[in-house]
MARNUTI-776638 format. One record per atom (N, C-alpha, C): x, y, z; chain; residue in one letter; residue number from 0. Coordinates in steps of 0.001 Angstrom, whole numbers, plus 500000, padded with zeros to 6 digits. Layout:
<<X,Y,Z>,A,A,NUM>
...
***
This chain:
<<791585,489134,652911>,A,R,0>
<<791144,489745,651571>,A,R,0>
<<791223,491137,650675>,A,R,0>
<<791885,491392,649277>,A,L,1>
<<792324,492487,648889>,A,L,1>
<<791363,493723,649056>,A,L,1>
<<789714,493007,648919>,A,Y,2>
<<788737,494365,648398>,A,Y,2>
<<788186,493389,649214>,A,Y,2>
<<787679,494042,651105>,A,P,3>
<<786394,493230,651873>,A,P,3>
<<785502,494132,651493>,A,P,3>
<<784079,494356,651855>,A,P,4>
<<783235,494815,651715>,A,P,4>
<<783180,495951,653119>,A,P,4>
<<783068,497037,651807>,A,L,5>
<<782611,498571,651981>,A,L,5>
<<782225,498573,652927>,A,L,5>
<<782569,499583,653817>,A,S,6>
<<782389,500044,655221>,A,S,6>
<<781980,501670,655117>,A,S,6>
<<782555,502536,654402>,A,S,7>
<<782991,503640,654526>,A,S,7>
<<782652,504500,652954>,A,S,7>
<<782295,505850,652734>,A,P,8>
<<782258,506714,651513>,A,P,8>
<<784071,506275,650634>,A,P,8>
<<785014,506561,651968>,A,S,9>
<<785808,507177,651190>,A,S,9>
<<786534,505529,650954>,A,S,9>
<<785864,504414,651491>,A,S,10>
<<786703,503036,651265>,A,S,10>
<<785478,503034,649421>,A,S,10>
<<784936,502833,649272>,A,R,11>
<<783897,503175,647708>,A,R,11>
<<785017,504168,646951>,A,R,11>
<<784957,505592,647446>,A,R,12>
<<785626,506157,646093>,A,R,12>
<<786913,505294,646118>,A,R,12>
<<788063,504098,646188>,A,R,13>
<<789008,503951,646385>,A,R,13>
<<788612,502293,645660>,A,R,13>
<<787716,502064,646335>,A,Y,14>
<<787508,501089,644669>,A,Y,14>
<<786861,501306,643567>,A,Y,14>
<<786374,502890,643703>,A,K,15>
<<785722,502804,642169>,A,K,15>
<<787544,503037,641778>,A,K,15>
<<787937,503978,642158>,A,E,16>
<<789015,504329,641710>,A,E,16>
<<789808,502670,641069>,A,E,16>
<<790278,502044,642106>,A,D,17>
<<790885,501524,641403>,A,D,17>
<<790590,500467,640237>,A,D,17>
<<788435,500223,640405>,A,F,18>
<<788416,499424,639189>,A,F,18>
<<788109,500471,637970>,A,F,18>
<<788412,501660,638231>,A,A,19>
<<788781,502538,636526>,A,A,19>
<<790439,502428,635980>,A,A,19>
<<791291,501513,637038>,A,L,20>
<<792663,501535,636513>,A,L,20>
<<792633,500496,635941>,A,L,20>
<<792138,499250,636952>,A,G,21>
<<792162,498159,636170>,A,G,21>
<<791196,497671,635044>,A,G,21>
<<790062,498554,635248>,A,L,22>
<<789231,498559,633456>,A,L,22>
<<790273,499073,632388>,A,L,22>
<<790888,500076,632861>,A,R,23>
<<791892,500565,631667>,A,R,23>
<<792972,499316,630815>,A,R,23>
<<793347,498985,632159>,A,R,24>
<<794350,497804,631956>,A,R,24>
<<793794,496697,630854>,A,R,24>
<<793119,497153,631701>,A,Y,25>
<<791639,495377,630825>,A,Y,25>
<<791136,495826,629960>,A,Y,25>
<<791370,496305,629217>,A,K,26>
<<791129,497274,628287>,A,K,26>
<<792388,496770,626920>,A,K,26>
<<792557,497609,628034>,A,E,27>
<<794431,497418,626971>,A,E,27>
<<794833,495735,626677>,A,E,27>
<<794402,495570,627671>,A,L,28>
<<794724,493410,627899>,A,L,28>
<<794238,492828,626321>,A,L,28>
<<792904,493095,626512>,A,C,29>
<<792267,492626,625653>,A,C,29>
<<792136,492770,623510>,A,C,29>
<<792232,494319,624115>,A,A,30>
<<792886,494623,622659>,A,A,30>
<<794048,493903,622013>,A,A,30>
<<795248,494030,622762>,A,Q,31>
<<797089,493025,622491>,A,Q,31>
<<796108,492338,622292>,A,Q,31>
<<795112,490979,623667>,A,L,32>
<<794558,489780,623026>,A,L,32>
<<794061,489180,621205>,A,L,32>
<<792929,490127,621045>,A,D,33>
<<792647,491031,619997>,A,D,33>
<<793635,490644,619121>,A,D,33>
<<794860,491756,619242>,A,A,34>
<<795625,491860,618061>,A,A,34>
<<796352,490702,617535>,A,A,34>
<<797293,489554,618489>,A,L,35>
<<797350,488325,618761>,A,L,35>
<<797085,487364,618515>,A,L,35>
<<795372,487462,618769>,A,G,36>
<<795060,486666,618220>,A,G,36>
<<794430,486774,616580>,A,G,36>
<<794599,487650,616225>,A,Q,37>
<<794293,488228,614600>,A,Q,37>
<<795266,487084,613900>,A,Q,37>
<<796916,487606,614534>,A,Q,38>
<<798286,487238,614279>,A,Q,38>
<<798418,486036,613865>,A,Q,38>
<<797734,485185,615018>,A,L,39>
<<797674,484006,615002>,A,L,39>
<<797089,483149,614492>,A,L,39>
<<796264,483860,613947>,A,A,40>
<<795196,483274,612803>,A,A,40>
<<795722,483204,611616>,A,A,40>
<<796025,484199,611184>,A,Q,41>
<<797353,483918,610459>,A,Q,41>
<<797848,483063,609913>,A,Q,41>
<<798881,483314,611189>,A,L,42>
<<799841,481886,611460>,A,L,42>
<<799385,480579,611034>,A,L,42>
<<798138,480012,611056>,A,E,43>
<<797461,478757,612228>,A,E,43>
<<798426,478010,610479>,A,E,43>
<<798011,478396,609200>,A,Q,44>
<<798075,477766,608262>,A,Q,44>
<<799860,476961,608458>,A,Q,44>
<<800362,477993,608321>,A,Q,45>
<<802507,477893,608699>,A,Q,45>
<<802187,477074,610178>,A,Q,45>
<<801891,477436,611211>,A,L,46>
<<802023,476447,612446>,A,L,46>
<<801756,475418,612073>,A,L,46>
<<800990,474611,610907>,A,E,47>
<<799953,473613,611405>,A,E,47>
<<801200,472242,611088>,A,E,47>
<<802150,473160,610343>,A,Q,48>
<<803443,472145,609429>,A,Q,48>
<<804997,472530,610473>,A,Q,48>
<<804874,473053,611736>,A,L,49>
<<805382,473320,612679>,A,L,49>
<<805636,472206,613993>,A,L,49>
<<806494,471641,614724>,A,P,50>
<<806694,470398,615694>,A,P,50>
<<805295,471312,617179>,A,P,50>
<<804583,470943,617506>,A,E,51>
<<804258,471481,618749>,A,E,51>
<<805199,471552,619357>,A,E,51>
<<806473,471555,619834>,A,D,52>
<<807269,471931,620251>,A,D,52>
<<808541,472743,619856>,A,D,52>
<<808312,473162,619332>,A,S,53>
<<808635,474707,618674>,A,S,53>
<<808460,475873,618959>,A,S,53>
<<809286,477076,619540>,A,A,54>
<<808901,478445,620078>,A,A,54>
<<808392,478825,619007>,A,A,54>
<<808120,478924,617824>,A,Q,55>
<<807253,479541,616520>,A,Q,55>
<<805746,479061,617294>,A,Q,55>
<<805721,477507,617108>,A,Y,56>
<<804351,477138,617283>,A,Y,56>
<<803541,477893,618632>,A,Y,56>
<<804497,477463,619568>,A,Q,57>
<<803896,478407,621272>,A,Q,57>
<<804067,479739,621806>,A,Q,57>
<<803473,480406,622145>,A,S,58>
<<803065,481763,622276>,A,S,58>
<<803304,482073,623276>,A,S,58>
<<804413,481978,624502>,A,P,59>
<<804243,482391,625787>,A,P,59>
<<803646,483931,625867>,A,P,59>
<<803974,484432,625336>,A,E,60>
<<803061,486396,625010>,A,E,60>
<<801858,486176,625139>,A,E,60>
<<801657,485585,624434>,A,Y,61>
<<799713,485233,624331>,A,Y,61>
<<799334,484419,625584>,A,Y,61>
<<799900,483389,626187>,A,Q,62>
<<799112,482617,627379>,A,Q,62>
<<799310,483618,628358>,A,Q,62>
<<800726,485010,628959>,A,D,63>
<<800772,485515,630071>,A,D,63>
<<799599,486562,630274>,A,D,63>
<<799644,487327,628728>,A,K,64>
<<798357,488347,628425>,A,K,64>
<<796822,487661,629296>,A,K,64>
<<796411,486629,628110>,A,K,65>
<<795429,486216,628467>,A,K,65>
<<795697,485255,630469>,A,K,65>
<<796391,484990,630740>,A,R,66>
<<795935,484921,632203>,A,R,66>
<<796051,486068,633030>,A,R,66>
<<796508,487070,632649>,A,E,67>
<<796439,488284,633500>,A,E,67>
<<795442,489535,633638>,A,E,67>
<<794905,488587,631928>,A,S,68>
<<793108,489379,631783>,A,S,68>
<<792214,488454,632000>,A,S,68>
<<791930,487523,632531>,A,Q,69>
<<791784,486537,633288>,A,Q,69>
<<792150,487168,634812>,A,Q,69>
<<792806,487235,635244>,A,T,70>
<<792758,487757,636654>,A,T,70>
<<792473,488386,636386>,A,T,70>
<<792371,489485,636119>,A,L,71>
<<792229,491319,636214>,A,L,71>
<<790632,490941,636168>,A,L,71>
<<789985,490483,635232>,A,R,72>
<<788620,489962,635312>,A,R,72>
<<788012,489989,636583>,A,R,72>
<<788772,488959,636913>,A,N,73>
<<787561,488851,638284>,A,N,73>
<<788277,489464,638957>,A,N,73>
<<788825,490197,639235>,A,K,74>
<<788983,491327,640178>,A,K,74>
<<788067,492241,639910>,A,K,74>
<<788479,492828,638909>,A,L,75>
<<787069,493993,638765>,A,L,75>
<<785631,493417,638668>,A,L,75>
<<785213,492445,638347>,A,F,76>
<<784260,491340,638594>,A,F,76>
<<783815,492029,640034>,A,F,76>
<<784597,491362,640880>,A,H,77>
<<784946,491574,642912>,A,H,77>
<<784438,492656,643040>,A,H,77>
<<785774,494422,642616>,A,I,78>
<<785493,495667,642603>,A,I,78>
<<784060,496114,642903>,A,I,78>
<<783762,495712,641852>,A,K,79>
<<782081,496152,640956>,A,K,79>
<<780866,495535,642094>,A,K,79>
<<781211,494321,642572>,A,R,80>
<<780479,493540,642994>,A,R,80>
<<780237,494314,645128>,A,R,80>
<<781844,494248,645441>,A,M,81>
<<781683,495139,646654>,A,M,81>
<<781556,496744,646270>,A,M,81>
<<781116,497279,645796>,A,V,82>
<<780791,498636,644983>,A,V,82>
<<779098,498511,645093>,A,V,82>
<<778315,497384,644293>,A,S,83>
<<777558,497573,643764>,A,S,83>
<<776769,496788,645563>,A,S,83>
<<777260,495547,646415>,A,D,84>
<<776928,495512,647705>,A,D,84>
<<777034,496784,648948>,A,D,84>
<<777871,497438,648612>,A,Y,85>
<<778003,498874,649066>,A,Y,85>
<<776674,499227,648806>,A,Y,85>
<<776695,499834,647665>,A,D,86>
<<775517,501348,647018>,A,D,86>
<<774020,500590,647626>,A,D,86>
<<773854,499237,647795>,A,K,87>
<<772355,498707,648526>,A,K,87>
<<772203,499375,649890>,A,K,87>
<<772932,499319,650514>,A,L,88>
<<773536,500144,652334>,A,L,88>
<<772613,501258,652363>,A,L,88>
***
């Protein structure tokens, strides 16, 4: 497991640093996903006229960023939980 339960102040500090870096990237991805979502909404009517298997209809960039965002979200929640559990000791 990448982030096991904390056992020292130094590991807590490392988790907090990792969390801050991950949170920054997560926010960047959210902003990008929001922008892509707005673009997709604007193009929705045009896309309805295209075949579903066309390149214009599918957005792999959006799907990739969405998956990365979900992965980072899970990682951040786990780190936050580990720090919180350590702080309760």
